MARZA-392414 format. One record per residue (C-alpha): residue number from 1; y negated, z, x. Coordinates in Angstrom, 2 decimals. Layout:
N
<rec NUM,<Y,Z,X>> ...
This chain:
276
<rec 1,<-20.86,2.85,5.34>> <rec 2,<-17.20,4.58,6.39>> <rec 3,<-15.85,5.68,9.65>> <rec 4,<-12.90,5.20,11.22>> <rec 5,<-11.35,7.80,13.72>> <rec 6,<-11.74,5.45,16.21>> <rec 7,<-15.08,5.26,15.54>> <rec 8,<-15.07,1.85,14.13>> <rec 9,<-17.61,1.40,11.12>> <rec 10,<-15.47,-0.83,8.28>> <rec 11,<-18.45,-2.63,6.22>> <rec 12,<-15.85,-4.52,3.91>> <rec 13,<-15.95,-1.83,1.38>> <rec 14,<-19.59,-3.03,0.62>> <rec 15,<-19.43,-6.09,1.41>> <rec 16,<-15.84,-7.07,-0.18>> <rec 17,<-16.22,-4.17,-3.05>> <rec 18,<-12.94,-2.14,-1.33>> <rec 19,<-12.58,1.26,-2.20>> <rec 20,<-12.89,3.89,0.48>> <rec 21,<-10.29,4.51,3.49>> <rec 22,<-8.28,7.65,3.52>> <rec 23,<-5.97,6.46,6.24>> <rec 24,<-5.86,6.20,9.15>> <rec 25,<-4.69,2.75,10.17>> <rec 26,<-6.81,1.66,7.23>> <rec 27,<-9.26,0.23,10.08>> <rec 28,<-6.71,-2.13,11.31>> <rec 29,<-5.96,-3.62,7.67>> <rec 30,<-9.64,-4.58,7.02>> <rec 31,<-10.47,-5.46,9.56>> <rec 32,<-7.79,-8.39,9.73>> <rec 33,<-9.39,-8.92,6.37>> <rec 34,<-12.79,-9.03,7.20>> <rec 35,<-11.60,-12.06,9.19>> <rec 36,<-9.84,-13.86,6.71>> <rec 37,<-13.21,-14.30,4.67>> <rec 38,<-14.90,-15.24,7.42>> <rec 39,<-13.01,-17.58,8.31>> <rec 40,<-12.23,-19.10,3.97>> <rec 41,<-16.82,-18.69,4.52>> <rec 42,<-16.27,-21.29,7.51>> <rec 43,<-13.49,-23.16,5.70>> <rec 44,<-15.64,-23.45,2.62>> <rec 45,<-19.04,-23.90,3.60>> <rec 46,<-16.79,-26.67,5.55>> <rec 47,<-15.15,-28.66,3.25>> <rec 48,<-18.12,-28.02,1.30>> <rec 49,<-20.32,-30.03,3.67>> <rec 50,<-17.54,-32.28,4.15>> <rec 51,<-17.27,-33.26,0.78>> <rec 52,<-21.38,-33.10,0.23>> <rec 53,<-21.75,-36.04,2.99>> <rec 54,<-18.32,-38.21,1.91>> <rec 55,<-19.80,-38.48,-1.42>> <rec 56,<-23.40,-39.33,-0.03>> <rec 57,<-21.87,-41.93,2.41>> <rec 58,<-19.02,-43.63,0.86>> <rec 59,<-21.97,-43.89,-3.01>> <rec 60,<-21.28,-47.09,-5.19>> <rec 61,<-24.04,-48.58,-4.93>> <rec 62,<-23.60,-48.41,-0.79>> <rec 63,<-20.48,-49.35,-1.26>> <rec 64,<-20.07,-51.59,-3.80>> <rec 65,<-16.85,-53.88,-2.93>> <rec 66,<-13.13,-51.81,-2.20>> <rec 67,<-13.16,-51.68,1.52>> <rec 68,<-8.96,-51.50,1.65>> <rec 69,<-8.42,-51.77,5.60>> <rec 70,<-10.96,-47.94,5.17>> <rec 71,<-11.97,-45.57,7.09>> <rec 72,<-10.81,-45.54,10.91>> <rec 73,<-12.14,-42.42,12.48>> <rec 74,<-9.54,-39.22,13.38>> <rec 75,<-12.05,-37.07,12.41>> <rec 76,<-10.13,-35.72,9.30>> <rec 77,<-6.74,-35.17,11.86>> <rec 78,<-9.58,-33.15,14.07>> <rec 79,<-10.78,-30.88,10.74>> <rec 80,<-7.22,-30.42,10.16>> <rec 81,<-6.04,-29.45,13.30>> <rec 82,<-8.91,-27.16,13.27>> <rec 83,<-7.48,-25.09,10.17>> <rec 84,<-3.88,-25.53,11.62>> <rec 85,<-5.42,-23.79,14.31>> <rec 86,<-7.37,-21.31,12.95>> <rec 87,<-3.99,-20.34,10.51>> <rec 88,<-2.40,-19.77,14.30>> <rec 89,<-4.73,-17.30,14.74>> <rec 90,<-4.95,-15.15,12.02>> <rec 91,<-0.81,-14.83,11.79>> <rec 92,<-0.18,-14.74,15.74>> <rec 93,<-3.34,-12.47,16.70>> <rec 94,<-4.03,-10.42,13.70>> <rec 95,<-0.94,-10.52,11.24>> <rec 96,<1.94,-10.23,13.27>> <rec 97,<0.43,-7.77,15.64>> <rec 98,<-0.37,-5.30,13.17>> <rec 99,<3.21,-5.65,11.09>> <rec 100,<5.04,-5.32,14.09>> <rec 101,<2.91,-2.17,14.78>> <rec 102,<3.90,-0.52,11.44>> <rec 103,<7.81,-1.81,12.25>> <rec 104,<8.09,-0.29,15.06>> <rec 105,<5.65,2.67,15.99>> <rec 106,<7.45,4.02,12.75>> <rec 107,<7.36,8.61,13.78>> <rec 108,<9.96,11.10,14.17>> <rec 109,<10.91,12.66,11.16>> <rec 110,<11.07,15.62,12.67>> <rec 111,<6.96,14.84,12.51>> <rec 112,<6.38,13.68,8.86>> <rec 113,<6.83,14.20,6.17>> <rec 114,<9.75,12.51,4.22>> <rec 115,<9.68,11.47,0.49>> <rec 116,<11.53,9.48,-1.47>> <rec 117,<9.63,7.79,-4.09>> <rec 118,<12.03,5.89,-6.67>> <rec 119,<10.39,3.95,-9.42>> <rec 120,<11.86,3.10,-12.76>> <rec 121,<10.04,1.57,-16.07>> <rec 122,<7.24,3.09,-15.83>> <rec 123,<7.28,5.83,-14.25>> <rec 124,<7.34,6.98,-10.68>> <rec 125,<9.66,9.96,-9.21>> <rec 126,<9.58,11.85,-6.47>> <rec 127,<11.50,13.69,-4.42>> <rec 128,<10.95,16.55,-1.56>> <rec 129,<13.78,17.93,-0.09>> <rec 130,<12.42,21.15,0.77>> <rec 131,<11.90,23.74,4.01>> <rec 132,<15.80,22.32,6.03>> <rec 133,<14.43,18.59,5.69>> <rec 134,<17.85,16.98,3.94>> <rec 135,<17.85,15.63,1.47>> <rec 136,<20.55,16.92,-1.99>> <rec 137,<22.80,14.88,-3.14>> <rec 138,<22.51,13.01,-5.97>> <rec 139,<24.67,11.47,-8.51>> <rec 140,<24.28,8.60,-11.72>> <rec 141,<26.17,10.71,-13.80>> <rec 142,<24.15,13.97,-13.71>> <rec 143,<20.53,11.47,-14.59>> <rec 144,<18.76,12.79,-17.81>> <rec 145,<15.51,10.73,-17.98>> <rec 146,<13.99,14.40,-18.83>> <rec 147,<14.98,17.00,-17.24>> <rec 148,<16.78,15.16,-13.71>> <rec 149,<15.62,11.66,-13.64>> <rec 150,<17.37,11.02,-9.68>> <rec 151,<20.39,13.19,-10.82>> <rec 152,<19.91,15.84,-8.37>> <rec 153,<23.39,17.85,-8.33>> <rec 154,<21.53,21.43,-7.51>> <rec 155,<25.51,22.41,-7.03>> <rec 156,<25.23,21.42,-3.92>> <rec 157,<23.82,23.66,-1.11>> <rec 158,<21.30,21.17,-0.57>> <rec 159,<19.99,20.84,-3.28>> <rec 160,<18.70,24.05,-3.63>> <rec 161,<15.74,23.81,-2.54>> <rec 162,<14.49,20.06,-3.13>> <rec 163,<11.33,19.95,-5.07>> <rec 164,<10.83,16.30,-7.47>> <rec 165,<8.11,15.31,-9.04>> <rec 166,<6.79,12.97,-12.04>> <rec 167,<4.00,10.38,-11.37>> <rec 168,<2.69,12.93,-8.91>> <rec 169,<3.12,12.72,-5.50>> <rec 170,<1.44,15.47,-3.46>> <rec 171,<1.21,14.98,0.20>> <rec 172,<-0.49,17.05,3.30>> <rec 173,<-3.94,15.53,5.27>> <rec 174,<-3.68,13.93,9.10>> <rec 175,<0.15,14.76,9.22>> <rec 176,<2.21,11.70,9.29>> <rec 177,<4.12,10.31,6.04>> <rec 178,<7.36,7.98,5.88>> <rec 179,<8.17,6.87,2.26>> <rec 180,<11.71,5.76,1.32>> <rec 181,<11.62,3.68,-1.22>> <rec 182,<13.40,2.40,-4.19>> <rec 183,<13.77,0.97,-7.40>> <rec 184,<16.68,1.93,-10.15>> <rec 185,<16.17,-1.13,-12.64>> <rec 186,<13.61,-4.39,-11.42>> <rec 187,<11.08,-4.49,-8.52>> <rec 188,<8.59,-2.70,-8.84>> <rec 189,<5.72,-2.37,-6.15>> <rec 190,<3.68,1.16,-4.58>> <rec 191,<0.61,0.35,-3.84>> <rec 192,<-2.54,2.67,-3.34>> <rec 193,<-5.32,0.57,-2.14>> <rec 194,<-7.26,3.11,-0.64>> <rec 195,<-4.38,3.83,1.36>> <rec 196,<-4.46,0.34,2.69>> <rec 197,<-0.50,0.54,1.69>> <rec 198,<1.31,-1.82,-0.13>> <rec 199,<5.35,-2.64,-0.47>> <rec 200,<7.33,-3.66,-2.78>> <rec 201,<10.40,-1.14,-3.84>> <rec 202,<13.49,-3.55,-4.52>> <rec 203,<17.08,-2.74,-6.22>> <rec 204,<19.21,-1.82,-3.58>> <rec 205,<17.98,-0.99,-1.35>> <rec 206,<16.00,1.66,0.33>> <rec 207,<12.57,0.19,2.27>> <rec 208,<10.80,3.19,4.51>> <rec 209,<6.66,3.19,4.75>> <rec 210,<4.96,5.39,6.71>> <rec 211,<0.34,5.94,6.62>> <rec 212,<-1.39,8.77,7.40>> <rec 213,<-3.73,10.59,4.90>> <rec 214,<-7.03,11.38,6.25>> <rec 215,<-9.29,12.45,3.82>> <rec 216,<-8.74,14.87,0.82>> <rec 217,<-8.52,14.46,-2.76>> <rec 218,<-11.31,17.26,-2.59>> <rec 219,<-13.25,15.69,-0.04>> <rec 220,<-13.08,11.96,-2.07>> <rec 221,<-14.48,13.40,-5.07>> <rec 222,<-17.42,14.88,-2.79>> <rec 223,<-18.25,11.73,-0.72>> <rec 224,<-17.88,9.99,-3.50>> <rec 225,<-20.06,12.31,-6.43>> <rec 226,<-16.76,11.64,-9.26>> <rec 227,<-15.31,15.20,-8.87>> <rec 228,<-12.69,13.76,-11.40>> <rec 229,<-11.43,11.13,-8.41>> <rec 230,<-7.54,11.00,-8.07>> <rec 231,<-4.99,8.75,-5.76>> <rec 232,<-3.54,5.96,-7.38>> <rec 233,<-0.43,4.26,-7.38>> <rec 234,<-0.38,1.69,-9.06>> <rec 235,<2.01,-0.64,-9.35>> <rec 236,<1.28,-4.55,-7.96>> <rec 237,<4.59,-5.83,-9.86>> <rec 238,<4.61,-6.84,-13.56>> <rec 239,<7.66,-4.41,-14.15>> <rec 240,<8.15,-5.66,-18.01>> <rec 241,<5.49,-4.41,-20.97>> <rec 242,<5.04,-1.66,-19.80>> <rec 243,<3.30,-1.97,-16.46>> <rec 244,<-0.28,-0.86,-17.63>> <rec 245,<1.21,2.43,-17.81>> <rec 246,<2.95,2.90,-14.72>> <rec 247,<1.17,4.52,-13.25>> <rec 248,<1.51,7.58,-11.01>> <rec 249,<-1.28,9.93,-8.76>> <rec 250,<-1.42,11.17,-5.07>> <rec 251,<-3.56,14.28,-4.37>> <rec 252,<-4.02,15.07,-0.44>> <rec 253,<-4.56,18.90,0.31>> <rec 254,<-5.48,20.83,3.14>> <rec 255,<-1.99,22.21,5.10>> <rec 256,<-1.99,25.18,3.63>> <rec 257,<-1.91,24.06,0.51>> <rec 258,<0.22,22.67,0.15>> <rec 259,<2.64,24.67,1.76>> <rec 260,<1.90,26.97,-0.90>> <rec 261,<2.28,23.93,-3.32>> <rec 262,<5.83,23.42,-2.16>> <rec 263,<6.85,26.74,-1.98>> <rec 264,<5.83,27.73,-5.60>> <rec 265,<7.83,24.24,-6.88>> <rec 266,<10.79,25.56,-4.35>> <rec 267,<10.79,28.62,-6.40>> <rec 268,<10.00,27.23,-9.94>> <rec 269,<12.87,25.15,-9.07>> <rec 270,<14.84,28.41,-8.12>> <rec 271,<14.56,30.35,-11.74>> <rec 272,<15.21,26.85,-13.62>> <rec 273,<18.65,27.54,-11.55>> <rec 274,<19.60,30.65,-12.91>> <rec 275,<19.04,29.46,-16.48>> <rec 276,<21.42,26.54,-15.99>> 
């Protein structure tokens, strides 16, 4: 059982076999999933009972001759109306408010870490803006799948401190994260189960998503007693023959550890620029 920051006990993890929560908004997602499953159970039991009743009530031994006028009751209409009401409750009382909160309350970029994640067959390219918080220019002519998969123009002053990684997304804990999703080729889908985040990456579009990770990788390893645990980026959209191999990993660290990692990557990038 996992307790969210708001003090709400989440039991969907155990009941439904969901992975443990690692973001602040995850409790809301689990609440919605829980209500959906409760309503599904009610529908399953209700329709199962109705089907059993119909089998017994209209069995051939009791109705040897066909009754062409049929049943005159409006019970089925009432049942259909109840199903409609349940679906409306799920949509308007749970889904739309949750979606609106994610769309309308995007954190200020000055208070968040903004990262660009570009999907391609079959990898995740990550681009950090560096201390200046400005993404350097990219040019399709500069793309090299081995050394520069994003085509970052290192001659652009804004790109001097940029950092790029392949299939590795490093994030500081308890910090708003804004991920700008893109795709080079086909539709992919960025999904991290523990973050309760999933969003398609569509060619030609930049789609932002945001979340706040609140459990570091080290803490999750301790919690699960799995020293090798890693948050995994799974492509949730069939994108080609290599779809199953399109795996990325998220490492959530403390703010100090993240800054140290970023400084090291900036230094390495600067050293490489000398030899370019």
